[in-house]
N, C-alpha and C positions, 0 to 999 in steps of 0.2 A: 822321689823325695823333693820337697820344696827347697829352694835355694836357701831360704831363711833358716830352715832346720839344719841343713848342711853346715851353714856358717856357725850356728850355735854349737853343733857337735864338734867342729874343728876348734872352736874357742875352748870348749870344755876339756878336750883331750890334750891341748897344748901343754907340753912339759911333764906329762905323767910318765911314770916308769912302766916297763912291761909288767912288772908285778902288780902295780895298781890297776893297769888295764885289764889284766887277767882276772883279778878279783871282781872288778866292776862288771866285766862281761859275763862272768859266771853267774853273778847275782841277777843281772838283767835277763839272761837266758832262762834261769830258773823261774823267774817271775812270769815271763812270757809263757813258758810251758805250763805253769800252774793255771794261768788264766785260760789257756787253750784247752785244758782238760775240762773246763766248764762249758765249752761250746759243743753243741751237738750238730752233726752233719745233717743238712737238709738238702736233698737232691733237688736242684732247680730243673726247670723244663728242658733246657738244652744240654744239660750236663752229660747225658749218655752220648749224644752226638759229638760233643766236644772231646770227651774222654777217648772215644773210639778213634776220632780223627788224629789224636795225639799218639795213641798207643799202637794202632794197627797201621802198619806201613807196607 
């Protein structure tokens, strides 16, 4: 993550309660999940090789 984004995030969460954080996090997670459902997996050329190298040890 870019440093400028981290700084903005730190500024935004300064002083919020755990309850506020939890609500905001749940809403953000829900939105990311909603957008992710619209994305279709497309296997790239090297994906098989990469997956096997990570999973087969």
